C-alpha positions as a LaTeX table, in Angstrom:
\begin{tabular}{lrrr}
\hline
Residue & $x$ (\AA) & $y$ (\AA) & $z$ (\AA) \\
\hline
Met1 & $-12.99$ & $-22.83$ & 25.66 \\
Lys2 & $-15.37$ & $-21.94$ & 22.84 \\
Pro3 & $-14.31$ & $-22.01$ & 19.17 \\
Ile4 & $-13.17$ & $-18.65$ & 17.83 \\
Arg5 & $-15.80$ & $-16.99$ & 15.65 \\
Leu6 & $-14.56$ & $-15.29$ & 12.53 \\
Pro7 & $-15.55$ & $-11.67$ & 11.80 \\
Glu8 & $-18.37$ & $-10.82$ & 9.43 \\
Pro9 & $-17.17$ & $-9.75$ & 5.96 \\
Pro10 & $-18.57$ & $-6.61$ & 4.35 \\
Gly11 & $-21.84$ & $-6.95$ & 2.50 \\
Ser12 & $-23.46$ & $-9.72$ & 4.57 \\
Pro13 & $-27.23$ & $-9.73$ & 4.22 \\
Pro14 & $-29.43$ & $-8.50$ & 7.07 \\
Arg15 & $-30.78$ & $-10.88$ & 9.63 \\
Gly16 & $-34.37$ & $-10.67$ & 8.42 \\
Val17 & $-37.53$ & $-11.51$ & 10.35 \\
Pro18 & $-37.16$ & $-12.95$ & 13.86 \\
Asp19 & $-37.56$ & $-16.73$ & 13.96 \\
Ile20 & $-40.57$ & $-16.51$ & 16.26 \\
Phe21 & $-42.53$ & $-15.15$ & 13.28 \\
Glu22 & $-41.09$ & $-17.75$ & 10.90 \\
Gly23 & $-42.51$ & $-20.83$ & 12.55 \\
Gly24 & $-39.61$ & $-21.55$ & 14.89 \\
Val25 & $-36.05$ & $-22.67$ & 14.25 \\
Tyr26 & $-36.80$ & $-26.22$ & 13.11 \\
Gly27 & $-35.48$ & $-26.50$ & 9.57 \\
Val28 & $-34.04$ & $-22.98$ & 9.55 \\
Val29 & $-30.27$ & $-23.06$ & 9.02 \\
Lys30 & $-28.67$ & $-19.96$ & 10.52 \\
Arg31 & $-25.16$ & $-21.08$ & 11.54 \\
Ala32 & $-22.22$ & $-22.86$ & 9.94 \\
Val33 & $-19.21$ & $-24.89$ & 10.99 \\
Ile34 & $-16.17$ & $-24.86$ & 8.73 \\
Ile35 & $-13.76$ & $-27.79$ & 8.83 \\
Gly36 & $-10.39$ & $-26.53$ & 7.62 \\
Asn37 & $-7.06$ & $-28.21$ & 6.93 \\
Gly38 & $-4.68$ & $-25.31$ & 7.51 \\
Phe39 & $-4.15$ & $-24.56$ & 3.81 \\
Pro40 & $-5.44$ & $-21.10$ & 2.80 \\
Ala41 & $-6.39$ & $-22.21$ & $-0.73$ \\
Ser42 & $-8.71$ & $-24.88$ & 0.69 \\
Glu43 & $-10.12$ & $-22.93$ & 3.62 \\
Asn44 & $-10.81$ & $-19.93$ & 1.39 \\
Gln45 & $-13.23$ & $-22.10$ & $-0.61$ \\
Ser46 & $-15.25$ & $-23.01$ & 2.47 \\
Leu47 & $-15.22$ & $-19.42$ & 3.72 \\
Gly48 & $-16.36$ & $-18.23$ & 0.30 \\
Leu49 & $-19.33$ & $-20.59$ & 0.16 \\
Val50 & $-20.44$ & $-19.68$ & 3.69 \\
Arg51 & $-20.11$ & $-16.01$ & 2.79 \\
Ala52 & $-22.24$ & $-16.48$ & $-0.33$ \\
Leu53 & $-24.89$ & $-18.15$ & 1.84 \\
Gly54 & $-25.01$ & $-15.15$ & 4.18 \\
Leu55 & $-23.80$ & $-17.04$ & 7.27 \\
Ser56 & $-20.42$ & $-15.35$ & 7.77 \\
Glu57 & $-21.43$ & $-13.77$ & 11.06 \\
Lys58 & $-22.44$ & $-17.20$ & 12.39 \\
Gln59 & $-19.51$ & $-19.28$ & 11.16 \\
Thr60 & $-17.14$ & $-21.19$ & 13.42 \\
Leu61 & $-13.79$ & $-22.52$ & 12.23 \\
Tyr62 & $-12.37$ & $-25.87$ & 13.32 \\
Arg63 & $-9.24$ & $-27.38$ & 11.85 \\
Val64 & $-7.74$ & $-30.78$ & 11.14 \\
Thr65 & $-4.00$ & $-30.61$ & 11.80 \\
Arg66 & $-1.00$ & $-32.76$ & 11.05 \\
Pro67 & 2.41 & $-32.60$ & 12.75 \\
Arg68 & 5.05 & $-31.03$ & 10.53 \\
Gly69 & 8.80 & $-30.99$ & 10.20 \\
Gly70 & 11.43 & $-33.70$ & 9.71 \\
Ile71 & 10.08 & $-37.13$ & 8.81 \\
Asn72 & 6.49 & $-35.85$ & 9.06 \\
Glu73 & 6.87 & $-34.31$ & 5.61 \\
Tyr74 & 7.04 & $-37.85$ & 4.20 \\
Leu75 & 3.96 & $-39.09$ & 6.07 \\
His76 & 1.32 & $-36.78$ & 4.60 \\
Trp77 & 0.00 & $-39.55$ & 2.36 \\
Leu78 & $-1.23$ & $-41.41$ & 5.46 \\
Pro79 & $-4.68$ & $-40.88$ & 7.02 \\
Val80 & $-4.52$ & $-38.13$ & 9.66 \\
Ser81 & $-5.30$ & $-40.46$ & 12.57 \\
Leu82 & $-2.52$ & $-42.90$ & 11.64 \\
His83 & $-0.09$ & $-40.06$ & 11.04 \\
Lys84 & $-0.75$ & $-38.71$ & 14.53 \\
Gln85 & $-0.21$ & $-42.13$ & 16.09 \\
Ile86 & 3.16 & $-42.40$ & 14.38 \\
Tyr87 & 3.92 & $-38.85$ & 15.48 \\
Tyr88 & 3.19 & $-39.84$ & 19.09 \\
Ile89 & 5.67 & $-42.70$ & 18.86 \\
Ile90 & 8.24 & $-40.37$ & 17.33 \\
Arg91 & 7.79 & $-38.00$ & 20.26 \\
Leu92 & 8.45 & $-40.85$ & 22.70 \\
Ile93 & 11.78 & $-41.73$ & 21.13 \\
Tyr94 & 12.63 & $-38.27$ & 19.80 \\
Gly95 & 15.22 & $-37.59$ & 22.48 \\
Tyr96 & 17.23 & $-40.61$ & 21.42 \\
Ser97 & 16.99 & $-40.29$ & 17.65 \\
Gln98 & 16.81 & $-36.59$ & 16.78 \\
Ala99 & 19.03 & $-37.00$ & 13.74 \\
Leu100 & 16.64 & $-39.59$ & 12.29 \\
Phe101 & 13.61 & $-37.35$ & 12.38 \\
Thr102 & 15.03 & $-34.03$ & 11.26 \\
Ser103 & 16.66 & $-32.93$ & 8.05 \\
Arg104 & 18.06 & $-29.75$ & 6.54 \\
Gly105 & 17.67 & $-27.87$ & 9.80 \\
Ser106 & 13.97 & $-28.65$ & 10.13 \\
Arg107 & 12.42 & $-29.66$ & 13.40 \\
Ile108 & 9.41 & $-31.60$ & 14.54 \\
Gln109 & 6.71 & $-29.09$ & 15.39 \\
Ser110 & 3.83 & $-29.55$ & 17.80 \\
Leu111 & 0.23 & $-29.31$ & 16.71 \\
Thr112 & $-0.70$ & $-26.47$ & 19.03 \\
Gly113 & 1.86 & $-24.14$ & 17.57 \\
Glu114 & 0.56 & $-24.67$ & 14.05 \\
Asn115 & $-3.17$ & $-24.34$ & 14.48 \\
Gly116 & $-4.54$ & $-20.93$ & 13.63 \\
Gly117 & $-1.48$ & $-19.25$ & 12.23 \\
Ser118 & $-2.62$ & $-19.01$ & 8.63 \\
Val119 & $-5.77$ & $-17.06$ & 9.49 \\
Gly120 & $-4.13$ & $-14.69$ & 11.94 \\
Leu121 & $-5.64$ & $-16.35$ & 15.00 \\
Ser122 & $-3.69$ & $-17.47$ & 18.05 \\
Ser123 & $-5.50$ & $-20.80$ & 17.99 \\
Val124 & $-8.40$ & $-22.60$ & 16.36 \\
Leu125 & $-9.98$ & $-25.64$ & 17.98 \\
Glu126 & $-9.01$ & $-29.02$ & 16.64 \\
Ala127 & $-11.79$ & $-30.58$ & 14.59 \\
Asp128 & $-13.18$ & $-33.30$ & 16.85 \\
Val129 & $-16.13$ & $-35.34$ & 15.58 \\
Arg130 & $-17.61$ & $-36.05$ & 18.99 \\
Ser131 & $-17.64$ & $-32.45$ & 20.16 \\
Ile132 & $-19.14$ & $-31.13$ & 16.92 \\
Val133 & $-21.81$ & $-33.87$ & 16.86 \\
Lys134 & $-22.63$ & $-33.18$ & 20.51 \\
Met135 & $-22.97$ & $-29.47$ & 19.76 \\
Ala136 & $-25.14$ & $-30.09$ & 16.69 \\
Lys137 & $-27.52$ & $-32.38$ & 18.58 \\
Gly138 & $-27.55$ & $-30.45$ & 21.83 \\
Thr139 & $-28.36$ & $-27.09$ & 20.27 \\
Ala140 & $-30.67$ & $-28.20$ & 17.44 \\
Glu141 & $-33.89$ & $-27.45$ & 19.31 \\
Lys142 & $-32.76$ & $-23.93$ & 20.20 \\
Asp143 & $-30.63$ & $-22.94$ & 17.21 \\
Gly144 & $-31.86$ & $-25.17$ & 14.42 \\
Pro145 & $-29.80$ & $-27.46$ & 12.15 \\
Leu146 & $-26.12$ & $-26.92$ & 11.42 \\
Leu147 & $-24.46$ & $-26.36$ & 8.07 \\
Val148 & $-21.07$ & $-28.09$ & 7.90 \\
Val149 & $-18.69$ & $-27.09$ & 5.10 \\
Ala150 & $-15.35$ & $-28.85$ & 4.62 \\
Cys151 & $-12.64$ & $-28.79$ & 1.96 \\
Gly152 & $-9.51$ & $-30.86$ & 1.42 \\
Arg153 & $-8.46$ & $-34.50$ & 1.75 \\
Asp154 & $-7.79$ & $-34.39$ & 5.49 \\
Thr155 & $-11.30$ & $-33.12$ & 6.25 \\
Ile156 & $-13.17$ & $-35.93$ & 4.45 \\
Ala157 & $-13.27$ & $-38.43$ & 7.34 \\
Ile158 & $-14.30$ & $-35.74$ & 9.82 \\
Ala159 & $-17.12$ & $-34.36$ & 7.67 \\
Ser160 & $-18.51$ & $-37.76$ & 6.68 \\
Ser161 & $-18.46$ & $-38.94$ & 10.31 \\
Ile162 & $-20.41$ & $-35.87$ & 11.39 \\
Lys163 & $-22.95$ & $-36.62$ & 8.67 \\
Lys164 & $-23.25$ & $-40.26$ & 9.80 \\
Leu165 & $-23.64$ & $-39.51$ & 13.51 \\
Ala166 & $-25.88$ & $-36.42$ & 13.31 \\
Ser167 & $-27.66$ & $-36.76$ & 9.97 \\
Glu168 & $-30.94$ & $-35.33$ & 11.29 \\
Asn169 & $-29.24$ & $-32.19$ & 12.62 \\
Val170 & $-26.64$ & $-31.32$ & 9.98 \\
Phe171 & $-26.31$ & $-30.58$ & 6.28 \\
Val172 & $-22.78$ & $-31.48$ & 5.15 \\
Val173 & $-21.11$ & $-29.95$ & 2.08 \\
Gln174 & $-17.75$ & $-31.36$ & 0.98 \\
Ile175 & $-15.76$ & $-29.16$ & $-1.42$ \\
Gln176 & $-13.38$ & $-30.88$ & $-3.86$ \\
His177 & $-13.98$ & $-34.46$ & $-4.90$ \\
Pro178 & $-13.75$ & $-36.67$ & $-1.78$ \\
Arg179 & $-12.58$ & $-39.78$ & $-3.69$ \\
Thr180 & $-15.04$ & $-41.89$ & $-1.72$ \\
Gln181 & $-18.73$ & $-42.70$ & $-1.72$ \\
Leu182 & $-20.53$ & $-39.48$ & $-2.59$ \\
Asn183 & $-23.58$ & $-40.47$ & $-0.53$ \\
Arg184 & $-21.55$ & $-39.87$ & 2.62 \\
Phe185 & $-22.28$ & $-36.15$ & 2.13 \\
Asp186 & $-25.43$ & $-34.13$ & 1.51 \\
Leu187 & $-23.72$ & $-32.18$ & $-1.26$ \\
Val188 & $-20.35$ & $-32.34$ & $-2.99$ \\
Val189 & $-18.90$ & $-29.33$ & $-4.82$ \\
Ala190 & $-16.21$ & $-30.41$ & $-7.28$ \\
Pro191 & $-14.54$ & $-28.81$ & $-10.31$ \\
Gln192 & $-15.33$ & $-30.36$ & $-13.67$ \\
His193 & $-11.68$ & $-31.23$ & $-14.24$ \\
Asp194 & $-11.77$ & $-33.62$ & $-11.26$ \\
Tyr195 & $-13.68$ & $-35.93$ & $-13.63$ \\
Tyr196 & $-11.04$ & $-35.73$ & $-16.33$ \\
Ala197 & $-9.92$ & $-39.26$ & $-15.37$ \\
Leu198 & $-13.12$ & $-40.64$ & $-16.90$ \\
Thr199 & $-12.52$ & $-39.17$ & $-20.35$ \\
Ala200 & $-11.22$ & $-41.26$ & $-23.23$ \\
Gln201 & $-8.16$ & $-39.00$ & $-23.51$ \\
Ala202 & $-7.27$ & $-39.54$ & $-19.85$ \\
Gln203 & $-7.84$ & $-43.29$ & $-20.06$ \\
Glu204 & $-5.30$ & $-43.46$ & $-22.88$ \\
Gln205 & $-2.71$ & $-41.86$ & $-20.60$ \\
Val206 & $-3.13$ & $-44.45$ & $-17.84$ \\
Pro207 & $-2.04$ & $-48.10$ & $-18.17$ \\
Arg208 & $-5.06$ & $-50.42$ & $-18.08$ \\
Leu209 & $-3.79$ & $-52.08$ & $-14.89$ \\
Phe210 & $-4.07$ & $-48.80$ & $-12.97$ \\
Arg211 & $-7.26$ & $-47.37$ & $-14.45$ \\
Lys212 & $-9.54$ & $-48.68$ & $-11.70$ \\
Tyr213 & $-7.45$ & $-46.87$ & $-9.11$ \\
Ile214 & $-7.86$ & $-43.47$ & $-10.76$ \\
Thr215 & $-10.59$ & $-41.48$ & $-9.02$ \\
Pro216 & $-13.34$ & $-40.57$ & $-9.45$ \\
Lys217 & $-14.58$ & $-43.89$ & $-10.82$ \\
Glu218 & $-18.17$ & $-42.86$ & $-11.58$ \\
Pro219 & $-19.87$ & $-39.86$ & $-13.22$ \\
Pro220 & $-21.23$ & $-37.18$ & $-10.89$ \\
Ser221 & $-24.47$ & $-38.07$ & $-9.11$ \\
Lys222 & $-27.39$ & $-35.74$ & $-8.41$ \\
Asn223 & $-25.80$ & $-34.46$ & $-5.19$ \\
Val224 & $-22.66$ & $-33.22$ & $-6.99$ \\
Val225 & $-22.28$ & $-29.57$ & $-8.02$ \\
Leu226 & $-19.78$ & $-29.14$ & $-10.86$ \\
Thr227 & $-17.81$ & $-25.90$ & $-11.06$ \\
Val228 & $-15.26$ & $-24.58$ & $-13.54$ \\
Gly229 & $-12.71$ & $-23.48$ & $-10.96$ \\
Ala230 & $-12.28$ & $-22.98$ & $-7.23$ \\
Leu231 & $-14.69$ & $-21.27$ & $-4.85$ \\
His232 & $-13.52$ & $-18.07$ & $-3.16$ \\
Gln233 & $-14.60$ & $-14.95$ & $-1.26$ \\
Val234 & $-14.40$ & $-12.47$ & $-4.14$ \\
Asp235 & $-17.83$ & $-10.99$ & $-4.83$ \\
Phe236 & $-19.20$ & $-7.55$ & $-5.66$ \\
Ala237 & $-19.41$ & $-6.46$ & $-2.03$ \\
Ala238 & $-15.84$ & $-7.59$ & $-1.31$ \\
Leu239 & $-14.48$ & $-5.81$ & $-4.39$ \\
Arg240 & $-16.39$ & $-2.64$ & $-3.56$ \\
Ser241 & $-15.00$ & $-2.64$ & $-0.03$ \\
Ala242 & $-11.46$ & $-3.28$ & $-1.33$ \\
Ala243 & $-11.80$ & $-0.49$ & $-3.89$ \\
Ile244 & $-12.58$ & 1.94 & $-1.08$ \\
Ala245 & $-9.87$ & 0.64 & 1.24 \\
Trp246 & $-7.12$ & 0.81 & $-1.41$ \\
His247 & $-8.30$ & 3.97 & $-3.20$ \\
Asp248 & $-5.48$ & 6.23 & $-2.04$ \\
Glu249 & $-2.77$ & 3.79 & $-3.15$ \\
Phe250 & $-4.16$ & 2.62 & $-6.48$ \\
Ala251 & $-6.28$ & 5.49 & $-7.82$ \\
Pro252 & $-3.27$ & 7.73 & $-8.67$ \\
Leu253 & $-1.41$ & 4.99 & $-10.58$ \\
Pro254 & $-1.08$ & 5.42 & $-14.37$ \\
Lys255 & $-3.51$ & 3.31 & $-16.37$ \\
Pro256 & $-3.83$ & 0.62 & $-17.45$ \\
Leu257 & $-2.85$ & $-1.08$ & $-14.21$ \\
Ile258 & $-1.63$ & $-4.62$ & $-14.89$ \\
Val259 & $-1.47$ & $-7.07$ & $-11.97$ \\
Val260 & 0.86 & $-10.07$ & $-12.29$ \\
Asn261 & 0.19 & $-12.99$ & $-9.91$ \\
Ile262 & 2.94 & $-15.60$ & $-9.74$ \\
Gly263 & 2.31 & $-18.95$ & $-8.05$ \\
Gly264 & 4.60 & $-21.94$ & $-7.82$ \\
Pro265 & 5.22 & $-25.22$ & $-9.65$ \\
Thr266 & 3.03 & $-28.23$ & $-8.87$ \\
Ser267 & 3.18 & $-31.90$ & $-9.82$ \\
His268 & 0.94 & $-31.18$ & $-12.82$ \\
Cys269 & 2.41 & $-27.75$ & $-13.74$ \\
Lys270 & 6.17 & $-28.04$ & $-13.42$ \\
Tyr271 & 8.52 & $-25.14$ & $-14.06$ \\
Gly272 & 11.45 & $-23.22$ & $-12.62$ \\
Thr273 & 13.39 & $-20.13$ & $-13.62$ \\
Asp274 & 12.63 & $-21.05$ & $-17.24$ \\
Leu275 & 9.09 & $-19.72$ & $-16.77$ \\
Ser276 & 10.48 & $-16.68$ & $-14.95$ \\
Lys277 & 12.62 & $-15.87$ & $-17.98$ \\
Gln278 & 9.66 & $-16.33$ & $-20.30$ \\
Leu279 & 7.45 & $-14.10$ & $-18.16$ \\
Thr280 & 9.98 & $-11.30$ & $-17.71$ \\
Thr281 & 10.84 & $-11.30$ & $-21.43$ \\
Tyr282 & 7.17 & $-10.99$ & $-22.37$ \\
Leu283 & 6.58 & $-8.27$ & $-19.77$ \\
His284 & 9.44 & $-6.19$ & $-21.16$ \\
Ser285 & 7.79 & $-6.48$ & $-24.59$ \\
Val286 & 4.43 & $-5.06$ & $-23.42$ \\
Leu287 & 5.59 & $-2.36$ & $-20.99$ \\
Asp288 & 5.04 & 0.41 & $-23.54$ \\
Ser289 & 1.29 & $-0.28$ & $-23.45$ \\
Cys290 & 1.17 & $-0.53$ & $-19.64$ \\
Gly291 & 0.60 & 2.41 & $-17.33$ \\
Ser292 & 1.83 & 0.58 & $-14.24$ \\
Val293 & 2.53 & $-3.02$ & $-13.22$ \\
Arg294 & 2.15 & $-4.63$ & $-9.79$ \\
Ile295 & 3.71 & $-8.06$ & $-9.19$ \\
Ser296 & 2.84 & $-10.41$ & $-6.33$ \\
Phe297 & 4.04 & $-13.88$ & $-5.35$ \\
Ser298 & 2.13 & $-16.65$ & $-3.61$ \\
Arg299 & 3.24 & $-18.70$ & $-0.62$ \\
Arg300 & 4.28 & $-21.45$ & $-3.05$ \\
Thr301 & 6.58 & $-19.31$ & $-5.18$ \\
Pro302 & 10.14 & $-20.70$ & $-4.99$ \\
Asp303 & 12.79 & $-18.21$ & $-3.90$ \\
Lys304 & 14.75 & $-18.74$ & $-7.11$ \\
Val305 & 11.71 & $-17.73$ & $-9.17$ \\
Ala306 & 10.91 & $-14.67$ & $-7.04$ \\
Asn307 & 14.54 & $-13.56$ & $-6.92$ \\
Phe308 & 14.90 & $-13.79$ & $-10.69$ \\
Val309 & 11.77 & $-11.69$ & $-11.25$ \\
Arg310 & 12.94 & $-9.07$ & $-8.76$ \\
Lys311 & 16.38 & $-8.91$ & $-10.37$ \\
Glu312 & 14.96 & $-8.45$ & $-13.87$ \\
Leu313 & 12.04 & $-6.12$ & $-13.15$ \\
Ala314 & 12.14 & $-4.45$ & $-9.74$ \\
Asp315 & 14.20 & $-1.44$ & $-10.92$ \\
His316 & 11.85 & $-0.48$ & $-13.76$ \\
Pro317 & 9.96 & 2.75 & $-12.95$ \\
Lys318 & 6.60 & 1.31 & $-14.06$ \\
Ile319 & 6.89 & $-1.85$ & $-11.96$ \\
Tyr320 & 6.33 & $-2.43$ & $-8.26$ \\
Val321 & 7.08 & $-5.85$ & $-6.73$ \\
Tyr322 & 5.16 & $-6.56$ & $-3.53$ \\
Asp323 & 7.60 & $-7.39$ & $-0.72$ \\
Gly324 & 5.29 & $-9.68$ & 1.24 \\
Glu325 & 4.78 & $-7.31$ & 4.14 \\
Glu326 & 1.31 & $-6.62$ & 5.52 \\
Pro327 & $-1.17$ & $-5.38$ & 4.56 \\
Asn328 & $-1.57$ & $-7.76$ & 1.65 \\
Pro329 & $-2.81$ & $-5.82$ & $-1.43$ \\
His330 & $-4.40$ & $-8.87$ & $-3.09$ \\
Met331 & $-8.01$ & $-7.66$ & $-2.79$ \\
Gly332 & $-6.95$ & $-4.17$ & $-3.82$ \\
His333 & $-5.33$ & $-5.65$ & $-6.91$ \\
Leu334 & $-8.51$ & $-7.51$ & $-7.83$ \\
Ala335 & $-10.59$ & $-4.34$ & $-7.39$ \\
Trp336 & $-8.31$ & $-1.87$ & $-9.19$ \\
Ala337 & $-6.54$ & $-3.89$ & $-11.89$ \\
Asp338 & $-7.42$ & $-3.28$ & $-15.52$ \\
Ala339 & $-6.01$ & $-6.67$ & $-16.55$ \\
Phe340 & $-4.29$ & $-9.69$ & $-14.99$ \\
Ile341 & $-1.36$ & $-11.90$ & $-15.93$ \\
Val342 & $-1.44$ & $-15.16$ & $-13.94$ \\
Thr343 & 0.80 & $-18.22$ & $-13.91$ \\
Ala344 & $-1.03$ & $-21.37$ & $-14.96$ \\
Asp345 & $-0.39$ & $-23.40$ & $-11.81$ \\
Ser346 & $-2.97$ & $-21.75$ & $-9.53$ \\
Val347 & $-6.63$ & $-22.66$ & $-9.99$ \\
Ser348 & $-7.52$ & $-20.35$ & $-7.10$ \\
Met349 & $-5.79$ & $-17.24$ & $-8.46$ \\
Leu350 & $-7.25$ & $-17.78$ & $-11.91$ \\
Ser351 & $-10.74$ & $-18.37$ & $-10.52$ \\
Glu352 & $-10.61$ & $-15.13$ & $-8.54$ \\
Ala353 & $-9.31$ & $-13.11$ & $-11.49$ \\
Cys354 & $-11.94$ & $-14.56$ & $-13.83$ \\
Ser355 & $-14.69$ & $-13.59$ & $-11.37$ \\
Thr356 & $-13.99$ & $-9.91$ & $-12.11$ \\
Gly357 & $-14.89$ & $-10.00$ & $-15.82$ \\
Lys358 & $-11.61$ & $-8.23$ & $-16.64$ \\
Pro359 & $-8.98$ & $-9.46$ & $-19.14$ \\
Val360 & $-6.98$ & $-12.41$ & $-17.81$ \\
Tyr361 & $-3.81$ & $-13.59$ & $-19.55$ \\
Val362 & $-2.22$ & $-16.93$ & $-18.61$ \\
Val363 & 1.46 & $-17.77$ & $-18.82$ \\
Gly364 & 2.73 & $-21.35$ & $-18.73$ \\
Ala365 & $-0.46$ & $-23.27$ & $-19.55$ \\
Glu366 & 1.46 & $-25.35$ & $-22.08$ \\
Arg367 & 3.46 & $-26.77$ & $-19.16$ \\
Cys368 & 0.38 & $-28.18$ & $-17.43$ \\
Lys369 & $-0.81$ & $-31.75$ & $-17.88$ \\
Trp370 & $-3.55$ & $-34.14$ & $-16.77$ \\
Lys371 & $-6.62$ & $-32.43$ & $-15.29$ \\
Phe372 & $-4.92$ & $-29.02$ & $-15.10$ \\
Ala373 & $-4.60$ & $-29.03$ & $-18.89$ \\
Glu374 & $-8.34$ & $-29.75$ & $-19.05$ \\
Phe375 & $-9.03$ & $-26.82$ & $-16.69$ \\
His376 & $-7.13$ & $-24.43$ & $-18.95$ \\
Lys377 & $-8.87$ & $-25.79$ & $-22.01$ \\
Thr378 & $-12.24$ & $-25.01$ & $-20.42$ \\
Leu379 & $-11.16$ & $-21.46$ & $-19.51$ \\
Arg380 & $-10.05$ & $-20.78$ & $-23.09$ \\
Glu381 & $-13.18$ & $-22.29$ & $-24.66$ \\
Arg382 & $-15.39$ & $-20.09$ & $-22.48$ \\
Gly383 & $-13.42$ & $-16.98$ & $-23.43$ \\
Leu384 & $-12.34$ & $-16.33$ & $-19.85$ \\
Val385 & $-8.59$ & $-16.23$ & $-20.53$ \\
Arg386 & $-6.09$ & $-15.71$ & $-23.31$ \\
Pro387 & $-2.46$ & $-16.89$ & $-23.48$ \\
Phe388 & 0.16 & $-14.27$ & $-22.64$ \\
Thr389 & 2.56 & $-14.07$ & $-25.59$ \\
Gly390 & 4.31 & $-10.72$ & $-25.16$ \\
Leu391 & 2.63 & $-9.39$ & $-28.32$ \\
Glu392 & $-0.45$ & $-7.95$ & $-26.56$ \\
Asp393 & $-1.55$ & $-4.35$ & $-26.44$ \\
Met394 & $-2.30$ & $-4.20$ & $-22.73$ \\
Ser395 & $-4.47$ & $-1.12$ & $-23.16$ \\
Glu396 & $-6.94$ & $-3.24$ & $-25.15$ \\
Ser397 & $-10.01$ & $-4.06$ & $-23.10$ \\
Trp398 & $-12.10$ & $-7.20$ & $-23.52$ \\
Ser399 & $-14.64$ & $-8.86$ & $-21.28$ \\
Tyr400 & $-16.74$ & $-11.97$ & $-20.69$ \\
Pro401 & $-19.50$ & $-13.08$ & $-18.31$ \\
Pro402 & $-17.70$ & $-13.28$ & $-14.94$ \\
Leu403 & $-17.11$ & $-16.73$ & $-13.48$ \\
Asn404 & $-19.70$ & $-17.18$ & $-10.72$ \\
Asp405 & $-18.88$ & $-20.63$ & $-9.35$ \\
Thr406 & $-19.35$ & $-19.61$ & $-5.71$ \\
Ala407 & $-22.77$ & $-18.06$ & $-6.30$ \\
Asp408 & $-23.83$ & $-21.04$ & $-8.42$ \\
Ala409 & $-22.77$ & $-23.47$ & $-5.68$ \\
Ala410 & $-24.65$ & $-21.40$ & $-3.08$ \\
Asn411 & $-27.81$ & $-21.60$ & $-5.21$ \\
Arg412 & $-27.50$ & $-25.38$ & $-5.31$ \\
Val413 & $-27.17$ & $-25.47$ & $-1.54$ \\
His414 & $-30.42$ & $-23.52$ & $-1.29$ \\
Glu415 & $-32.12$ & $-26.02$ & $-3.62$ \\
Ala416 & $-30.79$ & $-29.05$ & $-1.76$ \\
Leu417 & $-31.92$ & $-27.64$ & 1.58 \\
Ala418 & $-35.38$ & $-26.98$ & 0.14 \\
Asp419 & $-35.59$ & $-30.60$ & $-1.06$ \\
Arg420 & $-34.97$ & $-31.61$ & 2.54 \\
Gly421 & $-37.59$ & $-29.20$ & 3.83 \\
Trp422 & $-35.00$ & $-26.84$ & 5.28 \\
Arg423 & $-34.05$ & $-23.31$ & 4.35 \\
Leu424 & $-31.44$ & $-20.70$ & 5.14 \\
Arg425 & $-32.34$ & $-17.80$ & 7.35 \\
Pro426 & $-32.99$ & $-14.84$ & 5.02 \\
\hline
\end{tabular}
């Protein structure tokens, strides 16, 4: 069974000159393998970088999976391989100790049922080092070297092993700081706030005994690309396509159209219905200057937060609350919104909104700490966002140079490939 190939997004560049006129395929990168972890926020970064490099039509998705449900939810801190071994033992004794391994109605779920669901595919092949290395080596003479892009903690061991075993046939990019030796990858793409632990302010927050365990331990090396936020798939071509696709629904709406994106609390941005109350109170205060308001929730939004927002706002004639049914209007929102209000917890949602150059207001940034506080400080200093206070005139327009982290990272990939004597197929 061959890996499922993802469809080409709109706006991909043309194929260019046939390789026979380019001196053969040696050193010409024209295909990509994505190592995913099943989390859309992580996989979207890899997909975005591959898209920016013009390889979307030649990308293949593999995935590292963990068993889920019951006691598995407490084993995610373990390396994937060890977690799976424990899972195997659990399966052997599961029939005798079901109560031990399930809680609150959850159940132990198999790997095959999980893999592929988040991208709308029936299945995606498990990321296996040996098979990917064999493919990279066996097809190098015919198809040229392989670009490998991975993102997320569970993909680190897979990506670095591929680099070690097939270094002459692959170029490996690891997105997000791998918390290990950076020379295990050809290129690392990491947000600047991942290095917050090295600042004097951060060191003061950590007891001296634990400082050496806070990663990263060293400043970025020459093979590290620093970004402001997260990579993504939102570019001019994608927004243009979304504007066309959602024209009939959004064009008639009264202006200005304000899009509110609500995420969910994290360990570094904690909140509950208290933020919901703050947000709804501020929204009521600015409704007079809004033409229409569209509200969406993320997968992480707690039910109590979403239910409170619906109760307070869903009946207002200017407001529409997305019910979660397909098709998802997210890209339409990015294309048609005149301004955004985003909760502070989501680096991904803020990065996408800031890539449009449109006004972005943040609610709840004061609740964030550690490196997330540093991320918000950077956004404010660059003029990309403003705090949402409920005193704004939402018809006021302001702009800034759009955040182009994905394009900047793609340019660095081009440069690194050139240093190696390789290049991407134009």
